[in-house]
mmCIF file of the C-alpha atoms, coordinates in Angstrom:
data_MODEL
# 
_entry.id   MODEL 
# 
loop_
_atom_site.group_PDB 
_atom_site.id 
_atom_site.type_symbol 
_atom_site.label_atom_id 
_atom_site.label_alt_id 
_atom_site.label_comp_id 
_atom_site.label_asym_id 
_atom_site.label_entity_id 
_atom_site.label_seq_id 
_atom_site.pdbx_PDB_ins_code 
_atom_site.Cartn_x 
_atom_site.Cartn_y 
_atom_site.Cartn_z 
_atom_site.occupancy 
_atom_site.B_iso_or_equiv 
_atom_site.pdbx_formal_charge 
_atom_site.auth_seq_id 
_atom_site.auth_comp_id 
_atom_site.auth_asym_id 
_atom_site.auth_atom_id 
_atom_site.pdbx_PDB_model_num 
ATOM 1   C CA . MET A 1 1   ? -17.478 -10.177 16.169  1.00 0.00 ? 1   MET A CA 1 
ATOM 2   C CA . ILE A 1 2   ? -16.508 -12.275 13.203  1.00 0.00 ? 2   ILE A CA 1 
ATOM 3   C CA . GLY A 1 3   ? -18.580 -12.119 10.018  1.00 0.00 ? 3   GLY A CA 1 
ATOM 4   C CA . ILE A 1 4   ? -19.832 -15.392 8.542   1.00 0.00 ? 4   ILE A CA 1 
ATOM 5   C CA . VAL A 1 5   ? -20.092 -15.943 4.785   1.00 0.00 ? 5   VAL A CA 1 
ATOM 6   C CA . TYR A 1 6   ? -21.452 -18.999 2.969   1.00 0.00 ? 6   TYR A CA 1 
ATOM 7   C CA . LEU A 1 7   ? -20.372 -19.459 -0.644  1.00 0.00 ? 7   LEU A CA 1 
ATOM 8   C CA . GLY A 1 8   ? -22.408 -22.128 -2.379  1.00 0.00 ? 8   GLY A CA 1 
ATOM 9   C CA . HIS A 1 9   ? -25.725 -23.118 -3.897  1.00 0.00 ? 9   HIS A CA 1 
ATOM 10  C CA . ASP A 1 10  ? -27.030 -26.058 -1.827  1.00 0.00 ? 10  ASP A CA 1 
ATOM 11  C CA . PRO A 1 11  ? -30.469 -25.086 -0.404  1.00 0.00 ? 11  PRO A CA 1 
ATOM 12  C CA . LYS A 1 12  ? -30.155 -27.586 2.474   1.00 0.00 ? 12  LYS A CA 1 
ATOM 13  C CA . ILE A 1 13  ? -26.855 -26.090 3.599   1.00 0.00 ? 13  ILE A CA 1 
ATOM 14  C CA . GLN A 1 14  ? -28.209 -22.548 3.186   1.00 0.00 ? 14  GLN A CA 1 
ATOM 15  C CA . GLU A 1 15  ? -31.143 -23.479 5.401   1.00 0.00 ? 15  GLU A CA 1 
ATOM 16  C CA . ARG A 1 16  ? -28.810 -24.755 8.137   1.00 0.00 ? 16  ARG A CA 1 
ATOM 17  C CA . PHE A 1 17  ? -26.799 -21.521 8.061   1.00 0.00 ? 17  PHE A CA 1 
ATOM 18  C CA . LYS A 1 18  ? -29.989 -19.501 8.648   1.00 0.00 ? 18  LYS A CA 1 
ATOM 19  C CA . TYR A 1 19  ? -30.385 -21.153 12.048  1.00 0.00 ? 19  TYR A CA 1 
ATOM 20  C CA . ILE A 1 20  ? -26.917 -20.556 13.487  1.00 0.00 ? 20  ILE A CA 1 
ATOM 21  C CA . PRO A 1 21  ? -27.508 -18.850 16.840  1.00 0.00 ? 21  PRO A CA 1 
ATOM 22  C CA . GLY A 1 22  ? -26.351 -15.258 17.202  1.00 0.00 ? 22  GLY A CA 1 
ATOM 23  C CA . GLN A 1 23  ? -24.924 -15.005 13.697  1.00 0.00 ? 23  GLN A CA 1 
ATOM 24  C CA . LEU A 1 24  ? -25.978 -13.178 10.575  1.00 0.00 ? 24  LEU A CA 1 
ATOM 25  C CA . VAL A 1 25  ? -24.719 -15.267 7.676   1.00 0.00 ? 25  VAL A CA 1 
ATOM 26  C CA . HIS A 1 26  ? -24.127 -13.585 4.335   1.00 0.00 ? 26  HIS A CA 1 
ATOM 27  C CA . MET A 1 27  ? -24.971 -15.817 1.376   1.00 0.00 ? 27  MET A CA 1 
ATOM 28  C CA . ALA A 1 28  ? -22.764 -15.472 -1.709  1.00 0.00 ? 28  ALA A CA 1 
ATOM 29  C CA . ALA A 1 29  ? -23.448 -17.118 -5.057  1.00 0.00 ? 29  ALA A CA 1 
ATOM 30  C CA . ASN A 1 30  ? -19.919 -16.667 -6.460  1.00 0.00 ? 30  ASN A CA 1 
ATOM 31  C CA . TYR A 1 31  ? -16.440 -15.794 -5.267  1.00 0.00 ? 31  TYR A CA 1 
ATOM 32  C CA . LYS A 1 32  ? -16.708 -12.156 -6.428  1.00 0.00 ? 32  LYS A CA 1 
ATOM 33  C CA . GLU A 1 33  ? -19.716 -11.649 -4.146  1.00 0.00 ? 33  GLU A CA 1 
ATOM 34  C CA . ALA A 1 34  ? -17.835 -13.360 -1.316  1.00 0.00 ? 34  ALA A CA 1 
ATOM 35  C CA . GLU A 1 35  ? -14.842 -11.066 -1.918  1.00 0.00 ? 35  GLU A CA 1 
ATOM 36  C CA . HIS A 1 36  ? -17.107 -8.024  -1.747  1.00 0.00 ? 36  HIS A CA 1 
ATOM 37  C CA . VAL A 1 37  ? -18.509 -9.150  1.617   1.00 0.00 ? 37  VAL A CA 1 
ATOM 38  C CA . CYS A 1 38  ? -15.101 -10.179 3.033   1.00 0.00 ? 38  CYS A CA 1 
ATOM 39  C CA . THR A 1 39  ? -13.294 -6.996  2.054   1.00 0.00 ? 39  THR A CA 1 
ATOM 40  C CA . PRO A 1 40  ? -13.131 -4.824  5.183   1.00 0.00 ? 40  PRO A CA 1 
ATOM 41  C CA . SER A 1 41  ? -14.919 -1.516  4.956   1.00 0.00 ? 41  SER A CA 1 
ATOM 42  C CA . LYS A 1 42  ? -12.840 1.660   5.091   1.00 0.00 ? 42  LYS A CA 1 
ATOM 43  C CA . ASN A 1 43  ? -14.260 2.610   8.484   1.00 0.00 ? 43  ASN A CA 1 
ATOM 44  C CA . VAL A 1 44  ? -13.433 -0.692  10.169  1.00 0.00 ? 44  VAL A CA 1 
ATOM 45  C CA . GLY A 1 45  ? -10.059 -2.166  9.267   1.00 0.00 ? 45  GLY A CA 1 
ATOM 46  C CA . ASP A 1 46  ? -10.062 -5.046  11.765  1.00 0.00 ? 46  ASP A CA 1 
ATOM 47  C CA . GLU A 1 47  ? -13.050 -6.953  10.404  1.00 0.00 ? 47  GLU A CA 1 
ATOM 48  C CA . ARG A 1 48  ? -12.528 -10.696 10.222  1.00 0.00 ? 48  ARG A CA 1 
ATOM 49  C CA . PHE A 1 49  ? -14.555 -13.315 8.407   1.00 0.00 ? 49  PHE A CA 1 
ATOM 50  C CA . ILE A 1 50  ? -15.100 -17.036 8.306   1.00 0.00 ? 50  ILE A CA 1 
ATOM 51  C CA . LEU A 1 51  ? -15.889 -18.158 4.774   1.00 0.00 ? 51  LEU A CA 1 
ATOM 52  C CA . PHE A 1 52  ? -17.631 -21.512 4.385   1.00 0.00 ? 52  PHE A CA 1 
ATOM 53  C CA . PHE A 1 53  ? -16.812 -22.574 0.829   1.00 0.00 ? 53  PHE A CA 1 
ATOM 54  C CA . GLU A 1 54  ? -18.944 -25.361 -0.665  1.00 0.00 ? 54  GLU A CA 1 
ATOM 55  C CA . GLN A 1 55  ? -16.833 -27.822 -2.651  1.00 0.00 ? 55  GLN A CA 1 
ATOM 56  C CA . THR A 1 56  ? -17.780 -28.246 -6.309  1.00 0.00 ? 56  THR A CA 1 
ATOM 57  C CA . ILE A 1 57  ? -15.330 -28.782 -9.211  1.00 0.00 ? 57  ILE A CA 1 
ATOM 58  C CA . LEU A 1 58  ? -11.726 -29.073 -8.030  1.00 0.00 ? 58  LEU A CA 1 
ATOM 59  C CA . ASN A 1 59  ? -9.992  -26.745 -10.521 1.00 0.00 ? 59  ASN A CA 1 
ATOM 60  C CA . GLU A 1 60  ? -12.686 -24.066 -10.283 1.00 0.00 ? 60  GLU A CA 1 
ATOM 61  C CA . ASP A 1 61  ? -12.592 -24.282 -6.488  1.00 0.00 ? 61  ASP A CA 1 
ATOM 62  C CA . ILE A 1 62  ? -8.799  -23.956 -6.411  1.00 0.00 ? 62  ILE A CA 1 
ATOM 63  C CA . THR A 1 63  ? -8.945  -20.857 -8.624  1.00 0.00 ? 63  THR A CA 1 
ATOM 64  C CA . ALA A 1 64  ? -11.659 -19.214 -6.496  1.00 0.00 ? 64  ALA A CA 1 
ATOM 65  C CA . ILE A 1 65  ? -10.028 -20.095 -3.152  1.00 0.00 ? 65  ILE A CA 1 
ATOM 66  C CA . THR A 1 66  ? -6.618  -18.866 -4.297  1.00 0.00 ? 66  THR A CA 1 
ATOM 67  C CA . TYR A 1 67  ? -8.191  -15.591 -5.405  1.00 0.00 ? 67  TYR A CA 1 
ATOM 68  C CA . LEU A 1 68  ? -10.091 -15.164 -2.126  1.00 0.00 ? 68  LEU A CA 1 
ATOM 69  C CA . HIS A 1 69  ? -7.065  -16.078 -0.006  1.00 0.00 ? 69  HIS A CA 1 
ATOM 70  C CA . LYS A 1 70  ? -4.977  -13.479 -1.820  1.00 0.00 ? 70  LYS A CA 1 
ATOM 71  C CA . ASN A 1 71  ? -7.544  -10.659 -1.777  1.00 0.00 ? 71  ASN A CA 1 
ATOM 72  C CA . CYS A 1 72  ? -9.305  -11.220 1.561   1.00 0.00 ? 72  CYS A CA 1 
ATOM 73  C CA . LYS A 1 73  ? -6.500  -11.220 4.128   1.00 0.00 ? 73  LYS A CA 1 
ATOM 74  C CA . ASN A 1 74  ? -8.672  -11.387 7.250   1.00 0.00 ? 74  ASN A CA 1 
ATOM 75  C CA . THR A 1 75  ? -10.643 -14.411 6.089   1.00 0.00 ? 75  THR A CA 1 
ATOM 76  C CA . TYR A 1 76  ? -10.483 -17.943 7.485   1.00 0.00 ? 76  TYR A CA 1 
ATOM 77  C CA . ILE A 1 77  ? -11.620 -20.331 4.736   1.00 0.00 ? 77  ILE A CA 1 
ATOM 78  C CA . ILE A 1 78  ? -13.418 -23.560 5.651   1.00 0.00 ? 78  ILE A CA 1 
ATOM 79  C CA . LEU A 1 79  ? -14.188 -26.073 2.920   1.00 0.00 ? 79  LEU A CA 1 
ATOM 80  C CA . LEU A 1 80  ? -17.587 -27.782 3.119   1.00 0.00 ? 80  LEU A CA 1 
ATOM 81  C CA . THR A 1 81  ? -16.732 -31.147 1.642   1.00 0.00 ? 81  THR A CA 1 
ATOM 82  C CA . GLY A 1 82  ? -17.339 -34.845 1.426   1.00 0.00 ? 82  GLY A CA 1 
ATOM 83  C CA . GLU A 1 83  ? -14.502 -37.349 1.419   1.00 0.00 ? 83  GLU A CA 1 
ATOM 84  C CA . LEU A 1 84  ? -11.193 -35.932 0.113   1.00 0.00 ? 84  LEU A CA 1 
ATOM 85  C CA . SER A 1 85  ? -8.167  -37.798 -1.170  1.00 0.00 ? 85  SER A CA 1 
ATOM 86  C CA . ASP A 1 86  ? -4.825  -36.804 0.369   1.00 0.00 ? 86  ASP A CA 1 
ATOM 87  C CA . LYS A 1 87  ? -3.743  -35.288 -2.945  1.00 0.00 ? 87  LYS A CA 1 
ATOM 88  C CA . ASN A 1 88  ? -6.863  -33.113 -3.245  1.00 0.00 ? 88  ASN A CA 1 
ATOM 89  C CA . ARG A 1 89  ? -6.710  -32.137 0.444   1.00 0.00 ? 89  ARG A CA 1 
ATOM 90  C CA . LEU A 1 90  ? -3.155  -30.907 -0.100  1.00 0.00 ? 90  LEU A CA 1 
ATOM 91  C CA . ARG A 1 91  ? -4.197  -28.917 -3.178  1.00 0.00 ? 91  ARG A CA 1 
ATOM 92  C CA . TYR A 1 92  ? -6.999  -27.244 -1.241  1.00 0.00 ? 92  TYR A CA 1 
ATOM 93  C CA . GLN A 1 93  ? -4.652  -26.427 1.647   1.00 0.00 ? 93  GLN A CA 1 
ATOM 94  C CA . GLN A 1 94  ? -2.066  -24.950 -0.700  1.00 0.00 ? 94  GLN A CA 1 
ATOM 95  C CA . SER A 1 95  ? -4.714  -22.739 -2.287  1.00 0.00 ? 95  SER A CA 1 
ATOM 96  C CA . GLY A 1 96  ? -5.693  -21.246 1.084   1.00 0.00 ? 96  GLY A CA 1 
ATOM 97  C CA . VAL A 1 97  ? -8.189  -23.531 2.825   1.00 0.00 ? 97  VAL A CA 1 
ATOM 98  C CA . SER A 1 98  ? -7.609  -23.448 6.587   1.00 0.00 ? 98  SER A CA 1 
ATOM 99  C CA . ASP A 1 99  ? -10.040 -26.153 7.682   1.00 0.00 ? 99  ASP A CA 1 
ATOM 100 C CA . THR A 1 100 ? -12.725 -28.564 6.471   1.00 0.00 ? 100 THR A CA 1 
ATOM 101 C CA . ILE A 1 101 ? -16.139 -29.591 7.722   1.00 0.00 ? 101 ILE A CA 1 
ATOM 102 C CA . PRO A 1 102 ? -18.542 -32.171 6.247   1.00 0.00 ? 102 PRO A CA 1 
ATOM 103 C CA . LYS A 1 103 ? -21.340 -30.872 4.024   1.00 0.00 ? 103 LYS A CA 1 
ATOM 104 C CA . GLU A 1 104 ? -23.777 -32.778 6.230   1.00 0.00 ? 104 GLU A CA 1 
ATOM 105 C CA . ALA A 1 105 ? -22.651 -30.961 9.402   1.00 0.00 ? 105 ALA A CA 1 
ATOM 106 C CA . SER A 1 106 ? -25.488 -29.986 11.704  1.00 0.00 ? 106 SER A CA 1 
ATOM 107 C CA . VAL A 1 107 ? -26.233 -26.453 12.861  1.00 0.00 ? 107 VAL A CA 1 
ATOM 108 C CA . THR A 1 108 ? -24.681 -27.370 16.221  1.00 0.00 ? 108 THR A CA 1 
ATOM 109 C CA . GLU A 1 109 ? -21.447 -28.605 14.620  1.00 0.00 ? 109 GLU A CA 1 
ATOM 110 C CA . ILE A 1 110 ? -21.181 -25.487 12.471  1.00 0.00 ? 110 ILE A CA 1 
ATOM 111 C CA . HIS A 1 111 ? -21.846 -23.284 15.504  1.00 0.00 ? 111 HIS A CA 1 
ATOM 112 C CA . LYS A 1 112 ? -19.150 -25.135 17.507  1.00 0.00 ? 112 LYS A CA 1 
ATOM 113 C CA . LYS A 1 113 ? -16.666 -24.590 14.678  1.00 0.00 ? 113 LYS A CA 1 
ATOM 114 C CA . ILE A 1 114 ? -17.482 -20.869 14.566  1.00 0.00 ? 114 ILE A CA 1 
ATOM 115 C CA . GLN A 1 115 ? -17.159 -20.627 18.356  1.00 0.00 ? 115 GLN A CA 1 
ATOM 116 C CA . PHE A 1 116 ? -13.816 -22.474 18.289  1.00 0.00 ? 116 PHE A CA 1 
ATOM 117 C CA . ILE A 1 117 ? -12.437 -20.063 15.680  1.00 0.00 ? 117 ILE A CA 1 
ATOM 118 C CA . SER A 1 118 ? -13.843 -17.015 17.507  1.00 0.00 ? 118 SER A CA 1 
ATOM 119 C CA . ASP A 1 119 ? -12.178 -18.102 20.752  1.00 0.00 ? 119 ASP A CA 1 
ATOM 120 C CA . ARG A 1 120 ? -8.812  -18.406 18.970  1.00 0.00 ? 120 ARG A CA 1 
ATOM 121 C CA . GLU A 1 121 ? -9.248  -15.444 16.648  1.00 0.00 ? 121 GLU A CA 1 
ATOM 122 C CA . ASP A 1 122 ? -5.837  -13.851 17.240  1.00 0.00 ? 122 ASP A CA 1 
ATOM 123 C CA . LEU A 1 123 ? -4.004  -17.113 16.627  1.00 0.00 ? 123 LEU A CA 1 
ATOM 124 C CA . LEU A 1 124 ? -5.874  -18.328 13.571  1.00 0.00 ? 124 LEU A CA 1 
ATOM 125 C CA . PHE A 1 125 ? -6.112  -15.214 11.465  1.00 0.00 ? 125 PHE A CA 1 
ATOM 126 C CA . ASP A 1 126 ? -3.225  -13.983 9.362   1.00 0.00 ? 126 ASP A CA 1 
ATOM 127 C CA . ASN A 1 127 ? -1.583  -11.758 11.961  1.00 0.00 ? 127 ASN A CA 1 
ATOM 128 C CA . ASN A 1 128 ? 2.191   -12.108 11.705  1.00 0.00 ? 128 ASN A CA 1 
ATOM 129 C CA . ASP A 1 129 ? 2.893   -9.939  14.785  1.00 0.00 ? 129 ASP A CA 1 
ATOM 130 C CA . THR A 1 130 ? 0.922   -12.281 17.037  1.00 0.00 ? 130 THR A CA 1 
ATOM 131 C CA . LYS A 1 131 ? 2.503   -15.385 15.498  1.00 0.00 ? 131 LYS A CA 1 
ATOM 132 C CA . TYR A 1 132 ? 5.960   -13.886 15.935  1.00 0.00 ? 132 TYR A CA 1 
ATOM 133 C CA . ARG A 1 133 ? 5.331   -13.094 19.610  1.00 0.00 ? 133 ARG A CA 1 
ATOM 134 C CA . ILE A 1 134 ? 4.125   -16.647 20.226  1.00 0.00 ? 134 ILE A CA 1 
ATOM 135 C CA . LEU A 1 135 ? 7.204   -18.175 18.608  1.00 0.00 ? 135 LEU A CA 1 
ATOM 136 C CA . GLN A 1 136 ? 9.604   -15.805 20.339  1.00 0.00 ? 136 GLN A CA 1 
ATOM 137 C CA . PHE A 1 137 ? 11.019  -17.059 23.630  1.00 0.00 ? 137 PHE A CA 1 
ATOM 138 C CA . LYS A 1 138 ? 13.991  -15.650 25.495  1.00 0.00 ? 138 LYS A CA 1 
ATOM 139 C CA . ILE A 1 139 ? 15.676  -17.044 28.584  1.00 0.00 ? 139 ILE A CA 1 
ATOM 140 C CA . PRO A 1 140 ? 17.070  -14.341 30.881  1.00 0.00 ? 140 PRO A CA 1 
ATOM 141 C CA . LEU A 1 141 ? 20.876  -14.136 30.909  1.00 0.00 ? 141 LEU A CA 1 
ATOM 142 C CA . TRP A 1 142 ? 21.131  -14.786 34.678  1.00 0.00 ? 142 TRP A CA 1 
ATOM 143 C CA . LYS A 1 143 ? 19.108  -17.999 34.271  1.00 0.00 ? 143 LYS A CA 1 
ATOM 144 C CA . ARG A 1 144 ? 21.294  -19.203 31.416  1.00 0.00 ? 144 ARG A CA 1 
ATOM 145 C CA . LEU A 1 145 ? 24.507  -18.501 33.398  1.00 0.00 ? 145 LEU A CA 1 
ATOM 146 C CA . PHE A 1 146 ? 23.116  -20.253 36.485  1.00 0.00 ? 146 PHE A CA 1 
ATOM 147 C CA . ASP A 1 147 ? 22.224  -23.330 34.389  1.00 0.00 ? 147 ASP A CA 1 
ATOM 148 C CA . ILE A 1 148 ? 25.700  -23.519 32.838  1.00 0.00 ? 148 ILE A CA 1 
ATOM 149 C CA . ILE A 1 149 ? 27.540  -23.098 36.160  1.00 0.00 ? 149 ILE A CA 1 
ATOM 150 C CA . PHE A 1 150 ? 25.290  -25.547 38.021  1.00 0.00 ? 150 PHE A CA 1 
ATOM 151 C CA . ALA A 1 151 ? 25.517  -28.161 35.235  1.00 0.00 ? 151 ALA A CA 1 
ATOM 152 C CA . SER A 1 152 ? 29.330  -27.816 35.108  1.00 0.00 ? 152 SER A CA 1 
ATOM 153 C CA . MET A 1 153 ? 29.613  -28.315 38.858  1.00 0.00 ? 153 MET A CA 1 
ATOM 154 C CA . ALA A 1 154 ? 27.289  -31.336 38.741  1.00 0.00 ? 154 ALA A CA 1 
ATOM 155 C CA . ILE A 1 155 ? 29.379  -32.924 35.976  1.00 0.00 ? 155 ILE A CA 1 
ATOM 156 C CA . ILE A 1 156 ? 32.626  -32.409 37.947  1.00 0.00 ? 156 ILE A CA 1 
ATOM 157 C CA . ILE A 1 157 ? 31.144  -33.882 41.137  1.00 0.00 ? 157 ILE A CA 1 
ATOM 158 C CA . LEU A 1 158 ? 29.561  -36.852 39.357  1.00 0.00 ? 158 LEU A CA 1 
ATOM 159 C CA . LEU A 1 159 ? 32.782  -37.592 37.422  1.00 0.00 ? 159 LEU A CA 1 
ATOM 160 C CA . SER A 1 160 ? 34.754  -37.632 40.673  1.00 0.00 ? 160 SER A CA 1 
ATOM 161 C CA . LEU A 1 161 ? 32.244  -40.091 42.184  1.00 0.00 ? 161 LEU A CA 1 
ATOM 162 C CA . ILE A 1 162 ? 32.424  -42.393 39.167  1.00 0.00 ? 162 ILE A CA 1 
ATOM 163 C CA . HIS A 1 163 ? 36.245  -42.628 39.381  1.00 0.00 ? 163 HIS A CA 1 
ATOM 164 C CA . ILE A 1 164 ? 36.209  -43.646 43.065  1.00 0.00 ? 164 ILE A CA 1 
# 
């Protein structure tokens, strides 16, 4: 199961996170608390977390997100935000934000986002082995040779028909 962490101070958002079905949400007041929660314990090395980060002041957010992205490897960071300019969206992405969701999102929307990420856990988390296996594709040698021979014969036959 994936751990859920909310980093922010908005009481309305905190209230919504309390009602997410089947999830215990850890509330963090600052990025150091969030780091403490998102750092896997020594007994369990495969813990993964979704961190909902409430947007505040751009430069402070960038600093905190960069720090969390660097120190919490198994954490998927979602920015709770309002409207973002393309420039600011890019800055957030470069600092380590993986996704965004509106601050006004309902409990159902938040739960759907968590479920979506949980269903695609191996693909979305920073696991280079899995990403490498997905990108790796090899055609068997016999198939490649068959394709070349068949294509060559088709070209020869079609060229002879064109010259008739």
